[in-house]
N, C-alpha and C positions, 0 to 999 in steps of 0.2 A: 613541497609536499612533505607531510610528517607522517612517521609510522606511529601506530598506537602504542602507548606506554602500557606494558603488561605487568608492571611492578605493583600488583595489589594483592591483598590478602583477606579482604573482607567481602563486601558485596561484588557480584560479577560486574555489574555496570556502576562505575563510580563517578563523581564529578569531573575527575580528570579524564576519564574515558569519554564522557559526554562532550567535554571541551574539544578534545582531539578529533572526534567524529564530526562535530558541527563546523569546526574552523580549520580542519586539516586538508579539506578537499573542496577547493573553490569552485570547481566544476559543478558540484552538487550542493551548493549552499542553500538551495531552497528545497532539495528533495533528499537529503542524505538520510533522513529518518525513515523514508519509505523503504530503502534498501536494507536498512538495520532491522526494522520490524519484519520484513520479508524474511531475512535470515534467522531471526529469533523464532519465527513460526515454523520454518523448515527444520531448525535444530531442536524444536519442541521445548523451547524455553519461554513459554508465553508470560511466565511470572516476571520476566524483566521487562516486558513491553510498557507497563505503566510509567516507569522511570523515563523512558524515551518520550512518551506521549506528554507527560507534565512538563518535561524540559522544553520540547519543541513548541508547545503552546505558548510558552513565554519567550523562548529564544528567537522565533521567527517574528516577533513583534519588533525587533531591533534590526537596525541596518548592518550588513555584513561588511564591516570595514575595519573591525578590531580597534575602534576608537575606544571602546570600553577596555579598561584594564583586565587582564587576564584573571585576576583575583576577584573581580566583580562577577565575571561570568561563572567561575568556579563556585562562587557564593550562590548565584542564582541556581546552578545545577545541583547543589547540595540542598537548598530549600526545596527544589522540585522533587528530589528523590524522597525527602522527608514527607512532602504532601502526598506523594503517591502511595507511600505506605500507610498514611493516615487514611486515605480514601479506601484503600484495599480493607483496612481493619474495619472502618464503618460499614462497608457493604457486607462483609463477613458477619457482622453483628446483627444484620437483618435490617439495617436502616434503608437500604435500596438506593437507587439513583435519585429518587425524588428528594432525599434528605441530604445528599452530598453538597457541600458548600460550593460557592463559586470559587475559582481560581484566584489566588491573590496576585495582583500585578506588582512587581518590585517597585519601590520608590526610587527608580532610576530613570531619568528622563533623557539622559545623553544617548542619542541614537535611536530613540523611540520613533517608529514609523507611524503609529496609530495612537490617537490621543483621546478620542471619545469612546464610551462604553460600546456604542453601537458598532463603530469601526473595529474594535478589539474583538467583539463577539463574532462579526461577520468573518474576520480573518481566521479565528479559531475554528469556526464552523467549517470553513473551507479546508483547513488542515484535516479535521476529522473525516470529512467526505473522501479526501484523498486516501487516507488510511484505510477506510471502508472499502473503497473501490479497488485498492491494491490487494487487500485480504481476499476479495472475491475473485479477482483475476488469477492470483497465484494458486487458488485452490486446484486449478487443473494440473499443477505440478507437485504441490506439497501435500494434496489430499484434503477433501472437504472436512474430515474430523479436525485436523490441525487448524485450518481457517476458521471453523466454528468456534474452537476453543479460544483462538486469539479475538475473535469478535466479542465473545462473552467477557473476556478480560478487559477488552477496550470499554464495553459499555458499563462496566461495573467500576470504572476508574475515572469517569469524567462526569461533570454536572450534566443534568437533563438538558439544560438550554443549549448544550452544544451538539446534541444528538438529534438531528433532523429526521423526522419521519416521512413516510410516503415513498412512492417508487421514484427512482431516478430514470430508469428506462421506461419506454413506452409500455404499458400494459398490453398483453395480448389476450386477456380475458376482462369481463366486466359483469355486472349484475344482469341476470337473465330477465325475461319479460315478466317474470313473477317477483322480481326484486330481491332475488336470492344471490347473494355474493358467492362467487366460486370458492372462496376460501372456506365457506361453511356448507357448501353443497356441491353437487356434481356439475361438471361442465357440460353445458348444453350447446346446441347449434347457435342459439341466440346470444350466448355469452361469449362468443369467439370473436376477437378483432382481426378479421382476415387481412385488412390493410397493414396492420402492424406487423403480422407475421411475414407478409410479403416484403415490407420494407426491411425487415431484419435480415431476410434471406438475400435480398439484393445488396444490402450494405456489407454483409459478410462476405459475399462473392467477390466484391471489389476489393475489400480489405485483404482477402486471401492473395488476390493478384498483386496487389501492391506490396504485401509481405514478403513474397518469394521473387517478385519481379516478373515482368511479361514473359521472359524466355524460360524461367523455371517453373512457374506456377502450374502449367499444364503438365509437366513431367511429374511434379509433385503429386498432382491429382491422380495420375496414372499409377504411380508407385503405391500410393495409399489404397487405391482400389484393388490393386493386385494382391496387396497384403490381406485386405478385408474390406469387402464392400460396405459392411456395417460400421467399420472403424471410420471410413471415409464419410458416411452419412453423418455419424455422431459428430466428427470434427468440424465438418462443413455447416451443418444445420444447427449446431448447438454452441460449440466452442467459439468458432470464428463469427457467426452471425450474432447471436444474442449477448455473448460474453465479451469477446475481444474487440470487436468492431464499434462497440459503444465508446464514444470518445468525448462526451460532454464533460467528464471529470478528469481523466487521464488521457492526454492525446496519444497518438500512435507511437511516437518516439518514447514517451515515458512509459508506456505499456511494454515495449520491447525491452527497456532497461530493467524494469522491476522483474520481469520474467527471467532475464539473464542473471539477475542478482540472486534468484533462489535456485537457478540451475547450477550455478558454480559450485556450491557446497555439496551438491548431490555426487559430483565426480563420477558420472556414469561411464563406464568403460566402453571403448569402441562405439562411441556415439557421435553422430555428426549434428545432434540437436543444437549444441551450443554454437557451433559454426553458423548454423542457419539463422539462429536468433541474432547473432552478431550481424549477419548481413541484413536481416530485416531492420535492425536498428540504423544501420547505414542508409538503407533504402528510405528510412522515415527522417533522415537528417542528422543522425549522430556521426561523429568523426572517430577515426581510429584512436586518436589520442584520448578522447573521452571514454571509449570503451576501455582502453588500457588503464586509465584512472579508476574506472568502475571496478575493473578486476582487482586493482590494488587495494581499493576500499574494502571490498568484500573478502578478499583473501587475508588481508591484515586482521580484519575483524574475526574471521574464522579461526586464524591461527591464535589470536587472543583467547577465543573461547576454549580452544582445545587445550591451552596452557593452564586452565583453571582446575 
């Protein structure tokens, strides 16, 4: 496992840094970018996110076996940084996402896992969906303004064909009997999906129990209620139910890891939150070694950022 090289004097995120992040932590070969974007959001550095996004949309198309020479990967990273800056400039000049060109796939076939345009677009859309879901879930720790800012940076730096529309979660409202969508009108009794709300609450309750474990979940409920009944109501009925328990995109283990990755740089004093989330990750299948490696990845990256 390699530490991140901090000997740079221009851009914060350089091709060499991208290489170290993507290939220095084999445990996270498919997810490293989620933890880095999470950190950039927490650290209020969303302007660096497009570099990560453009690189990962290409890098994840290749096998993780380092068959590619390092200089080729560095070249891909350099080209991706250039393209991310080009996209940002196009969007700033008022072209909008409809005018943003498709990402160019390097003319390097060695180790390429996807060969048709359909396969490539599908994989890239999956990556964007993972990033979007991560930004939504970490909003509970980094704050909604920071998450929204990163969302806006994301959508302004990718082609429109990679940004899928529509709800990922089951909608809890619908058009009412008069055909008025609740996004444009008041919510009425006819426009509420009762079953969706019930399913969310049930799934959230099960997730809470699995998160803390059978022995600790009741104690945690009692502790939260003793602090504030309203706090417990909000955490249970909104955070755990509709936000965290949704696992169609990020599974529960991945959710715990991305939350841990944005808690670490906060360095909250006298808090047991990080230990609780470590335990939740173990409950969902993580190993101690994996958690130690995640801490090393995040700590190395934060140390690098502070050195700039």
